[in-house]
C-alpha positions as CSV (number, residue, x, y, z in Angstrom):
1,M,0.0,0.0,0.0
2,V,2.7,2.4,0.9
3,S,4.8,1.6,-2.2
4,R,1.8,2.3,-4.4
5,K,1.3,5.8,-2.9
6,R,5.0,6.4,-3.3
7,R,4.9,5.4,-7.0
8,V,2.0,7.7,-7.6
9,W,3.8,10.6,-6.0
10,L,6.9,9.9,-8.0
11,R,5.0,9.8,-11.2
12,L,3.3,13.1,-10.3
13,A,6.6,14.7,-9.5
14,A,8.1,13.5,-12.7
15,M,5.2,14.9,-14.7
16,L,5.4,18.2,-13.0
17,L,9.2,18.3,-13.6
18,L,8.6,17.6,-17.3
19,L,6.0,20.3,-17.6
20,Y,8.3,22.7,-15.8
21,M,11.2,21.9,-18.2
22,L,9.0,22.2,-21.3
23,S,7.9,25.7,-20.2
24,F,11.4,26.9,-21.0
25,A,11.3,25.7,-24.6
26,S,9.4,28.8,-25.7
27,C,12.6,30.9,-25.1
28,D,14.1,29.4,-28.3
29,T,11.5,31.0,-30.5
30,V,12.1,34.5,-29.2
31,P,14.3,36.4,-31.7
32,I,17.5,37.7,-30.2
33,C,19.0,40.8,-31.8
34,W,22.4,42.3,-31.4
35,Y,23.9,45.7,-31.8
36,C,27.2,45.3,-33.7
37,E,29.8,48.0,-34.0
38,N,33.0,48.3,-35.8
39,P,35.7,49.2,-33.2
40,H,37.9,50.8,-35.8
41,N,35.1,53.1,-37.1
42,T,32.5,53.7,-34.4
43,S,30.1,55.4,-36.9
44,E,29.8,52.0,-38.6
45,W,27.2,49.8,-36.9
46,Q,24.4,47.3,-37.6
47,Q,21.4,45.9,-35.9
48,V,21.5,42.1,-36.4
49,C,18.8,39.5,-35.6
50,N,20.5,36.6,-37.4
51,A,23.1,34.5,-35.6
52,M,25.0,33.7,-38.8
53,T,25.3,37.4,-39.6
54,K,26.4,38.1,-36.1
55,S,29.1,35.4,-36.3
56,K,30.3,36.8,-39.6
57,L,30.6,40.3,-38.3
58,E,32.4,39.1,-35.2
59,S,34.9,37.2,-37.4
60,Y,35.7,40.6,-39.0
61,G,36.4,42.0,-35.6
62,W,33.1,43.7,-34.8
63,D,31.8,43.9,-31.3
64,C,28.3,42.6,-30.8
65,T,26.1,43.1,-27.7
66,P,22.6,41.8,-27.2
67,F,19.7,44.2,-26.7
């Protein structure tokens, strides 16, 4: 009898933990944008919302900060 109640509580806890973990999946769909600036010419900047473009600008030496 005690083991049956314990099993039910463990299943309930596992389901609640799973729901809690799935609630963070929505953060992946939020677009993250960066402000990228050329450190050699500060008047040259871009607003970037694409991770590949951000990586490309950083490979050229640009400084990117999220906003």
